[in-house]
C-alpha positions in Angstrom: 55.1 174.6 -105.8 53.6 171.2 -104.5 55.3 169.5 -101.7 55.1 165.6 -102.0 55.2 165.3 -98.2 52.2 167.5 -97.7 48.6 166.3 -97.1 45.4 168.4 -96.9 42.8 166.8 -94.6 39.2 168.0 -95.1 36.8 167.5 -92.2 34.9 170.0 -90.0 35.8 167.8 -86.9 39.2 168.3 -85.4 41.3 169.1 -82.3 40.3 170.0 -79.4 37.2 168.2 -80.1 37.6 165.0 -77.9 34.9 162.9 -79.2 33.9 160.7 -82.2 35.3 162.0 -85.6 37.2 164.9 -84.1 39.2 162.5 -81.9 39.7 160.1 -84.6 40.9 163.0 -87.2 43.2 164.4 -84.3 45.1 161.1 -83.8 45.3 160.3 -87.5 46.9 163.8 -88.1 49.3 163.2 -85.2 50.3 159.9 -86.7 50.9 161.3 -90.3 53.0 164.1 -88.6 54.9 161.5 -86.7 55.6 159.7 -90.2 57.2 162.9 -91.4 54.2 164.4 -93.2 53.1 168.1 -93.1 49.4 168.3 -92.8 46.9 171.1 -93.6 43.5 170.8 -91.9 40.6 172.5 -93.1 38.2 172.4 -90.2 35.6 174.2 -88.2 36.0 175.8 -84.7 34.9 173.3 -82.3 31.2 172.6 -82.1 30.4 168.8 -81.7 28.6 167.3 -80.0 26.6 170.2 -78.5 26.4 172.1 -82.0 27.4 175.3 -80.3 30.6 176.9 -81.7 33.5 177.7 -79.7 36.4 179.9 -81.0 39.8 178.3 -80.6 43.4 179.1 -81.8 44.8 175.9 -80.9 46.8 174.0 -83.3 49.4 171.0 -83.2 53.2 170.8 -84.2 53.5 170.2 -87.9 50.0 171.1 -88.6 48.3 174.2 -90.2 44.6 174.5 -89.2 42.3 176.7 -91.3 39.1 177.1 -89.2 35.7 178.4 -90.5 32.1 178.6 -89.2 32.8 180.8 -86.2 29.5 182.7 -86.7 27.4 179.7 -87.7 24.2 179.0 -85.6 22.8 175.5 -85.9 19.0 175.0 -85.9 17.2 172.6 -83.5 16.2 170.1 -86.1 18.8 167.2 -86.4 18.2 167.1 -90.3 18.5 171.0 -90.6 21.8 171.0 -88.5 23.3 168.6 -90.8 22.1 170.6 -93.9 23.6 174.0 -92.4 26.9 172.1 -91.7 26.9 170.7 -95.4 26.4 174.2 -96.9 28.7 176.4 -95.0 31.4 174.0 -94.8 31.5 173.1 -98.5 31.6 176.7 -99.5 34.4 177.2 -96.9 36.4 174.3 -98.5 35.8 175.7 -101.9 37.3 179.1 -100.8 40.4 177.3 -99.4 40.9 175.0 -102.6 40.7 178.0 -104.8 43.3 180.0 -102.8 45.6 176.9 -102.5 45.0 174.8 -105.6 48.3 175.1 -107.0 50.1 173.8 -103.9 47.8 170.9 -103.0 49.4 167.5 -103.6 47.2 164.9 -101.9 43.8 165.2 -100.3 42.2 163.2 -97.4 38.5 163.9 -96.9 36.5 162.5 -94.1 32.8 161.8 -94.6 30.3 162.8 -93.7 29.6 165.7 -94.6 29.7 165.2 -98.3 28.9 168.2 -100.4 32.5 169.6 -100.2 33.6 166.7 -102.4 31.9 168.4 -105.2 34.3 171.2 -105.0 37.1 169.1 -104.5 36.6 167.2 -107.7 35.8 170.6 -109.7 38.4 173.0 -108.4 41.4 170.6 -108.1 43.2 169.2 -111.1 42.8 165.4 -111.8 46.6 164.9 -110.9 45.5 165.7 -107.1 45.2 162.0 -105.5 41.9 162.2 -103.4 41.3 159.7 -100.6 38.0 159.3 -98.7 37.7 158.0 -95.3 33.9 156.9 -94.6 32.8 157.1 -91.0 29.1 156.8 -91.6 27.0 156.0 -94.6 24.4 158.6 -94.1 22.1 156.8 -96.8 21.9 153.8 -94.6 22.0 155.7 -91.2 18.9 157.8 -92.2 16.9 154.4 -91.9 17.6 154.3 -88.1 14.0 155.4 -87.7 11.0 154.2 -90.0 8.5 156.4 -91.9 7.7 157.7 -95.6 9.8 161.0 -95.1 12.8 158.9 -93.7 12.8 156.6 -96.7 12.7 159.5 -99.0 15.5 161.3 -97.3 17.4 158.1 -97.2 17.1 157.5 -100.9 18.1 160.8 -101.7 21.1 160.9 -99.4 22.2 157.5 -101.0 22.1 159.0 -104.4 24.2 162.0 -103.4 26.8 159.6 -101.7 27.2 157.5 -104.7 27.9 160.4 -106.9 30.4 161.7 -104.5 32.2 158.4 -103.7 32.7 157.5 -107.4 34.9 160.7 -107.6 37.4 159.4 -105.2 40.7 157.7 -106.1 40.8 155.5 -103.0 37.9 154.8 -100.5 38.8 153.7 -96.8 36.1 151.8 -95.1 35.9 151.4 -91.2 34.7 147.9 -91.5 34.3 145.0 -93.9 30.4 145.2 -94.0 30.7 148.8 -95.0 32.9 147.8 -97.7 30.3 145.2 -98.9 27.6 147.9 -98.7 29.7 150.2 -101.0 30.3 147.3 -103.5 26.7 146.1 -103.8 24.5 149.0 -103.0 26.8 151.9 -104.0 28.3 150.3 -107.1 31.9 151.4 -106.1 34.6 149.6 -107.9 36.2 146.8 -105.6 39.7 148.1 -106.8 39.2 151.5 -105.0 37.9 150.0 -101.6 40.2 149.5 -98.7 39.3 148.5 -95.0 41.0 150.1 -92.1 39.2 149.7 -88.8 39.2 152.3 -86.3 42.3 152.4 -84.2 43.2 152.9 -80.6 43.3 156.7 -80.0 43.1 156.9 -76.1 46.4 158.2 -74.9 48.5 156.9 -72.1 47.4 159.0 -69.0 47.4 158.3 -65.3 44.8 156.2 -64.0 45.5 157.2 -60.3 43.1 160.2 -60.4 40.0 160.3 -58.3 38.1 162.7 -60.2 35.1 160.3 -60.3 35.3 158.6 -56.9 32.1 160.4 -55.5 30.0 159.3 -58.6 31.3 155.6 -58.9 30.7 154.1 -55.5 32.9 151.0 -55.0 30.0 148.8 -53.8 27.9 149.0 -57.0 28.5 147.6 -60.5 28.7 150.4 -63.0 27.2 150.2 -66.5 28.3 153.2 -68.6 27.3 154.6 -72.0 30.0 157.1 -73.0 30.1 159.1 -76.2 27.9 161.0 -78.7 24.2 160.5 -78.4 22.2 160.4 -81.8 19.5 158.4 -83.5 21.9 155.5 -84.2 22.3 154.9 -80.4 18.5 154.8 -79.8 18.9 157.1 -76.8 15.4 157.0 -75.6 15.3 153.2 -75.8 18.7 153.1 -74.0 17.3 155.1 -71.1 14.2 152.9 -70.8 16.7 150.0 -70.5 18.8 151.8 -67.9 15.6 152.7 -65.9 14.2 149.1 -65.8 17.8 147.7 -64.9 18.0 149.9 -62.0 14.6 149.2 -60.9 15.3 145.5 -60.9 18.8 145.5 -59.4 19.8 147.8 -56.7 23.5 146.9 -56.9 23.8 148.5 -60.4 24.2 152.1 -61.3 23.9 153.3 -64.9 26.0 156.3 -66.2 25.6 158.4 -69.3 28.7 160.3 -70.1 27.8 162.6 -73.1 27.0 166.1 -74.1 24.7 167.9 -76.6 21.0 168.5 -77.2 19.8 164.8 -76.8 21.9 164.5 -73.7 20.4 167.5 -72.2 16.8 166.5 -73.0 17.3 163.1 -71.3 19.1 164.5 -68.4 16.2 166.9 -67.9 13.6 164.4 -68.2 15.2 161.7 -65.9 16.4 164.1 -63.5 12.9 165.2 -62.5 12.3 161.5 -61.6 14.9 161.6 -58.8 16.3 158.0 -59.8 19.1 157.0 -57.6 20.4 154.5 -60.2 21.0 156.7 -63.3 23.6 159.3 -63.2 24.4 161.9 -66.1 28.0 163.4 -66.6 29.6 165.7 -69.0 32.4 164.3 -71.1 35.4 163.9 -69.0 38.9 165.6 -69.9 41.4 163.4 -71.6 43.5 162.9 -68.3 40.4 161.5 -66.5 39.7 158.9 -69.3 41.7 156.1 -67.9 39.8 156.5 -64.6 36.4 156.3 -66.3 37.6 153.0 -68.0 38.9 151.7 -64.7 35.6 152.3 -62.9 33.3 151.0 -65.6 32.2 147.4 -64.6 31.0 147.4 -68.4 30.4 149.7 -71.3 27.5 149.4 -73.5 27.6 150.1 -77.3 23.9 150.5 -78.8 23.1 150.4 -82.3 19.7 151.2 -84.0 18.5 148.1 -86.0 19.8 147.9 -89.6 22.7 150.5 -89.1 25.4 148.2 -88.4 26.7 148.3 -91.9 26.5 152.1 -92.1 28.8 152.8 -89.3 31.4 151.1 -86.9 31.9 152.3 -83.3 35.2 154.2 -83.2 35.1 153.9 -79.4 35.5 150.1 -79.4 39.3 149.8 -79.7 39.8 152.2 -77.0 37.6 150.3 -74.6 39.3 147.1 -75.6 42.7 148.5 -75.1 41.9 149.4 -71.6 40.4 146.1 -70.6 36.8 147.3 -70.3 34.3 144.6 -70.7 32.0 145.5 -73.7 28.3 144.7 -74.2 26.8 145.7 -77.6 23.1 145.8 -78.7 23.4 145.1 -82.5 22.0 143.1 -85.4 22.5 139.4 -85.4 25.4 138.6 -87.9 26.7 142.3 -87.8 30.4 142.9 -87.9 30.3 144.2 -84.5 28.9 141.2 -83.1 31.4 139.1 -85.0 34.3 141.0 -83.7 33.3 141.1 -80.2 33.1 137.3 -80.2 36.9 137.3 -81.0 37.5 139.2 -77.8 37.6 138.1 -74.1 34.8 139.4 -71.7 32.7 141.0 -74.6 29.1 140.0 -75.5 26.3 141.2 -77.9 22.6 140.9 -77.7 20.6 141.0 -81.0 17.3 142.5 -79.7 16.0 145.8 -78.2 13.5 143.9 -76.1 14.0 145.3 -72.6 13.2 142.1 -70.8 15.7 140.1 -72.8 18.4 142.6 -72.4 17.9 142.9 -68.7 18.6 138.9 -68.5 21.4 139.2 -70.9 23.2 142.0 -69.0 22.6 140.2 -65.7 24.2 137.2 -67.1 27.3 139.0 -68.4 27.7 140.7 -65.3 27.9 137.5 -63.5 30.4 136.3 -65.9 32.9 139.1 -65.6 32.5 139.7 -61.8 35.8 138.0 -60.9 37.9 139.3 -63.9 40.1 142.3 -64.0 40.7 144.8 -66.8 44.4 144.1 -66.4 43.8 140.5 -67.4 41.6 141.5 -70.3 44.3 143.9 -71.6 46.7 140.9 -71.5 44.4 138.5 -73.3 43.3 140.7 -75.9 46.4 142.6 -76.8 47.4 140.6 -79.8 44.2 140.6 -81.5 43.7 144.3 -80.6 47.1 145.2 -82.3 46.3 143.0 -85.3 42.9 144.7 -86.1 42.9 148.1 -84.7 46.0 150.1 -85.5 46.5 153.5 -87.2 49.7 152.2 -89.1 47.9 150.6 -92.1 45.9 153.8 -92.7 49.0 155.9 -92.5 50.8 153.8 -95.1 47.8 153.7 -97.2 47.7 157.5 -97.4 51.3 158.1 -97.9 51.4 155.6 -100.7 48.2 157.1 -102.3 
């Protein structure tokens, strides 16, 4: 028998993953439960961002988690990683749907991956309402690097996404620019499209910890990149920027806080150079996040050229909520650039030219040197609450 208070969330990324989509999904599910919903989550055992599966039996109150993929081994190639994920996860979702189809009332499916939607639309009756939450448009993001092969892959993915998204009853976009792309390039009906920006998912935890005190010397300015590292962040170019900044200014230390294959490669490459100004850190536990924010003079959000409409950085609301000055590298006229202009002590540069970036970052550091995180929090709170809250998404899901 179907329960109108029950929702099935489909995404391989979930608690206890503490980064990117996993963190987003965890906070969303927690908010749904707090609004008196029961949630089934069809997920993987944790594997992101290092793409190594770790068994877990952890769950959350009011949530039943169905986990698969424990024996999956991901290959080295980024494209093959994504393909393996698409294949095994869609089959796992199909197995779940066949078993539970008579009791499923409403589905929230988070993209990517996308193949599982074919089984959702094929197995479930048309009366089941399906809401899609799109984090990345892979047909756009695949163009983060040029080349004939990339162009072919991008067009293929875009065609698949077009088919999949048109099967949804409602589509949630994480930005207005993503909505515009779905409207014009994917030809999705405007009546189906809804904008819900990423929300603040950083919990309230003590900022009195000194876990990082030896890594963040008080006399230096600390530029931090924290989060997953992939093509859309242009990691090689980001490291070139950090290298040049540290050679130009001895009062700056650049930090990379991440995990995964790209992070491991960069750490190995730059650690051999014995550069005092660049430090690598594993992802910090939740209870240390406030300290990381507090010790960050600024955090940087890099975006590959042409990818701004395909994704919106979910970390931005968390940084703003903690008063961290934000410097973005993004396209001119992009939504990220426009939004940052609305907040105090945020800036954007619209080129990956290293010399220009160094000048702009130095200028930004001078502008924020006498300002505190606490003042930023006060000044930005109203706009933050207006743009980045989970309540609108929860309401949309409940209403269907």
